[in-house]
C-alpha positions in Angstrom: -133.2 -14.3 -95.1 -136.1 -16.6 -94.6 -135.0 -20.2 -95.3 -131.8 -19.1 -97.1 -128.9 -21.4 -96.5 -125.8 -19.8 -94.9 -122.4 -21.4 -94.2 -120.2 -19.6 -91.6 -116.7 -20.7 -90.8 -115.1 -20.0 -87.4 -118.7 -20.2 -86.0 -117.9 -21.4 -82.5 -117.1 -18.0 -81.1 -116.5 -14.3 -81.7 -117.5 -12.8 -85.0 -118.5 -16.2 -86.5 -120.8 -17.1 -83.6 -122.4 -13.6 -83.7 -122.9 -13.8 -87.4 -124.4 -17.3 -87.3 -126.9 -16.1 -84.6 -127.7 -12.9 -86.6 -128.6 -14.9 -89.7 -130.6 -17.4 -87.7 -132.5 -14.5 -86.1 -133.4 -13.4 -89.7 -134.8 -16.8 -90.5 -131.9 -18.3 -92.3 -130.8 -22.0 -92.1 -127.3 -21.7 -90.7 -124.5 -24.3 -90.9 -121.6 -23.5 -88.6 -118.0 -24.8 -89.3 -115.2 -24.8 -86.8 -112.5 -26.9 -85.2 -114.1 -26.4 -81.9 -117.5 -27.8 -80.8 -120.2 -26.2 -83.0 -123.7 -27.0 -84.1 -122.7 -27.9 -87.6 -119.6 -29.4 -89.0 -116.0 -29.7 -87.7 -113.4 -28.9 -90.3 -110.0 -27.3 -90.5 -110.4 -24.6 -93.2 -106.6 -24.8 -94.0 -107.0 -28.4 -95.1 -108.1 -28.6 -98.7 -109.3 -32.2 -98.4 -111.4 -31.5 -95.3 -113.0 -28.5 -97.0 -113.9 -30.6 -100.1 -115.5 -33.2 -97.8 -117.4 -30.4 -96.0 -118.7 -29.0 -99.3 -119.7 -32.5 -100.5 -121.7 -33.1 -97.3 -123.4 -29.6 -97.4 -124.3 -29.8 -101.1 -125.6 -33.4 -100.6 -127.6 -32.8 -97.4 -128.6 -29.2 -97.6 -128.2 -27.8 -101.1 -126.2 -24.9 -102.5 -125.5 -22.2 -100.0 -127.0 -18.8 -100.6 -124.3 -17.2 -98.4 -120.8 -18.2 -97.5 -119.1 -16.3 -94.7 -115.4 -17.1 -94.5 -114.5 -15.9 -91.1 -112.1 -18.4 -89.5 -108.8 -16.8 -88.5 -105.9 -16.8 -86.1 -103.5 -14.2 -84.9 -99.7 -14.0 -84.7 -97.9 -11.0 -83.4 -94.2 -10.2 -83.1 -91.1 -9.4 -85.2 -90.7 -10.9 -88.6 -87.1 -11.8 -87.8 -88.4 -14.2 -85.1 -91.4 -15.6 -87.1 -90.7 -19.2 -88.1 -91.6 -21.0 -91.3 -94.1 -23.1 -89.3 -95.7 -19.8 -88.1 -96.1 -18.6 -91.7 -97.4 -22.0 -92.8 -100.1 -22.0 -90.1 -101.3 -18.4 -90.5 -101.3 -18.5 -94.3 -103.1 -21.8 -94.2 -105.9 -20.5 -92.0 -106.2 -16.8 -92.8 -105.7 -16.9 -96.5 -106.0 -20.4 -97.8 -109.0 -21.0 -95.6 -110.8 -18.2 -97.4 -109.6 -19.6 -100.8 -110.7 -23.1 -100.0 -114.1 -21.9 -98.9 -114.6 -20.1 -102.2 -113.1 -23.0 -104.2 -115.5 -25.6 -102.9 -118.7 -23.5 -102.8 -118.4 -20.8 -105.5 -118.7 -23.2 -108.5 -122.2 -24.4 -107.4 -123.2 -20.8 -106.7 -122.0 -19.7 -110.1 -123.8 -22.6 -111.8 -127.1 -21.7 -110.0 -126.5 -18.0 -110.9 -126.9 -16.5 -107.4 -125.2 -16.3 -104.0 -123.0 -14.1 -101.9 -119.5 -14.7 -100.4 -118.4 -12.6 -97.5 -114.7 -12.8 -96.6 -113.6 -11.4 -93.2 -110.2 -9.7 -93.3 -109.1 -7.0 -90.9 -108.1 -3.3 -90.7 -104.6 -4.8 -90.5 -104.8 -5.2 -94.2 -104.2 -1.5 -94.7 -102.6 -0.6 -91.3 -98.9 -1.7 -91.4 -97.4 -2.6 -88.1 -93.9 -3.7 -87.1 -95.4 -6.6 -85.2 -98.0 -7.8 -87.7 -96.0 -8.7 -90.8 -97.5 -12.2 -91.0 -101.1 -11.3 -89.8 -101.3 -8.2 -91.9 -99.9 -9.9 -95.0 -102.6 -12.6 -94.9 -105.4 -10.0 -94.4 -104.2 -7.8 -97.2 -104.1 -10.9 -99.4 -107.7 -11.7 -98.5 -108.7 -8.1 -99.6 -107.1 -8.5 -103.0 -108.4 -12.0 -103.5 -111.9 -10.8 -102.7 -111.6 -7.9 -105.1 -110.5 -10.3 -107.9 -113.1 -12.9 -107.1 -115.8 -10.2 -107.1 -114.7 -9.3 -110.6 -114.9 -12.9 -111.8 -118.1 -13.9 -110.2 -120.2 -10.8 -111.0 -120.9 -12.3 -114.4 -122.4 -15.4 -112.7 -124.7 -13.4 -110.4 -122.6 -14.1 -107.2 -121.6 -11.1 -105.0 -118.4 -10.9 -103.0 -117.7 -8.5 -100.1 -114.6 -8.2 -97.9 -115.2 -7.1 -94.3 -112.3 -5.3 -92.5 -113.0 -4.9 -88.8 -110.9 -2.9 -86.4 -110.4 -4.2 -82.9 -113.2 -6.5 -81.8 -113.8 -8.3 -78.5 -113.2 -11.9 -79.6 -111.2 -14.9 -78.3 -108.4 -14.0 -80.7 -106.9 -12.0 -77.9 -106.4 -15.2 -75.8 -105.3 -17.4 -78.7 -102.9 -15.1 -80.6 -99.4 -16.5 -80.7 -96.7 -14.1 -79.5 -93.3 -14.9 -81.2 -90.0 -14.3 -79.6 -91.3 -13.9 -76.0 -90.7 -16.0 -72.9 -93.7 -17.6 -71.2 -93.7 -14.9 -68.6 -93.5 -12.0 -71.1 -96.1 -13.6 -73.3 -98.5 -13.7 -70.3 -97.8 -10.0 -69.7 -98.4 -9.2 -73.3 -101.7 -11.1 -73.3 -102.8 -9.0 -70.3 -102.0 -5.8 -72.1 -103.8 -7.0 -75.2 -106.9 -7.8 -73.1 -106.8 -4.3 -71.6 -106.6 -2.8 -75.2 -109.7 -4.8 -76.2 -111.8 -4.1 -73.1 -113.7 -1.3 -74.9 -113.3 -2.8 -78.4 -116.3 -3.3 -80.8 -118.6 -6.2 -79.9 -118.8 -8.9 -82.5 -122.5 -8.3 -83.0 -121.6 -5.0 -84.8 -119.5 -6.9 -87.3 -122.2 -9.5 -87.8 -124.7 -6.6 -88.5 -122.3 -5.3 -91.2 -122.0 -8.7 -92.7 -125.8 -9.0 -93.0 -126.0 -5.5 -94.6 -123.2 -6.5 -97.0 -125.3 -9.5 -98.2 -128.3 -7.1 -98.7 -126.3 -4.4 -100.5 -123.3 -6.2 -102.1 -120.6 -3.5 -101.5 -117.0 -4.5 -102.5 -115.6 -3.7 -99.0 -116.8 -2.5 -95.6 -114.5 -1.2 -92.8 -116.2 -1.8 -89.4 -115.4 0.4 -86.4 -114.0 3.9 -86.1 -110.4 2.6 -85.9 -110.8 0.6 -89.1 -112.4 3.5 -91.0 -109.7 5.9 -89.8 -106.9 3.5 -90.7 -108.4 2.9 -94.2 -108.9 6.6 -94.8 -105.3 7.4 -93.7 -103.9 4.6 -95.8 -105.6 6.1 -98.9 -104.8 9.7 -98.2 -101.6 9.8 -95.9 -99.8 6.5 -96.3 -96.6 8.2 -95.1 -98.2 8.7 -91.7 -99.2 5.0 -91.5 -95.7 4.0 -92.4 -94.4 6.2 -89.5 -96.9 4.5 -87.1 -95.6 1.1 -88.4 -92.1 2.0 -87.3 -93.0 3.5 -83.9 -96.4 1.9 -82.9 -97.2 -0.7 -80.2 -95.5 -4.0 -80.8 -98.1 -6.4 -79.4 -101.4 -5.4 -81.0 -103.5 -7.5 -83.4 -106.2 -6.4 -85.8 -109.3 -8.3 -84.7 
């Protein structure tokens, strides 16, 4: 990775921060992007205009990225019947359109140069239906199919595309996830339960390592974590079982 230019969204914490550090440790020049304080650029990935301004600045000041890691994401959990239009707008804007905008503003330059790699971070929730994750799971499933389609298009231009689907990972998403249809008191209790669930979850460095391997090997998809691998395998071989879990499983879990 010596001197290769890497752009990472959602770089201020969690998987994004671990990924930025992992690339930097391999000698890459890393540009972090986040809404929070980050050594790089501040931008809302859901805002098309901000992403265009970001790309213009990166291309002007640093050149064409060798790697783009679209990692920024948010969580929403709760029943679909209580999820508002505003909730949908926000999660689709960040989790799906944020990935689309990243590819839209950087992929043309990569394609013109004839090299590069795009890594989109989705979630095991893309293939593990849950009664409480209709919005979150839908955005992550969309990222998977977008990535597969983008891979097919960009292959002819020498640009690889990989989608990463982690299971449960110890990240700040457990403290920032929005719980719909809960009182303040019940939301606090749900947050505590989620924190307990994630106490032994995968460290973000494991996902970062998988992202680096993906750039080296260019696989179409990688599930990260035993829970993610199991969910993916069951969705392919026993979807009826996954549908039963979706009806009867926990109501306040989130994918990553």
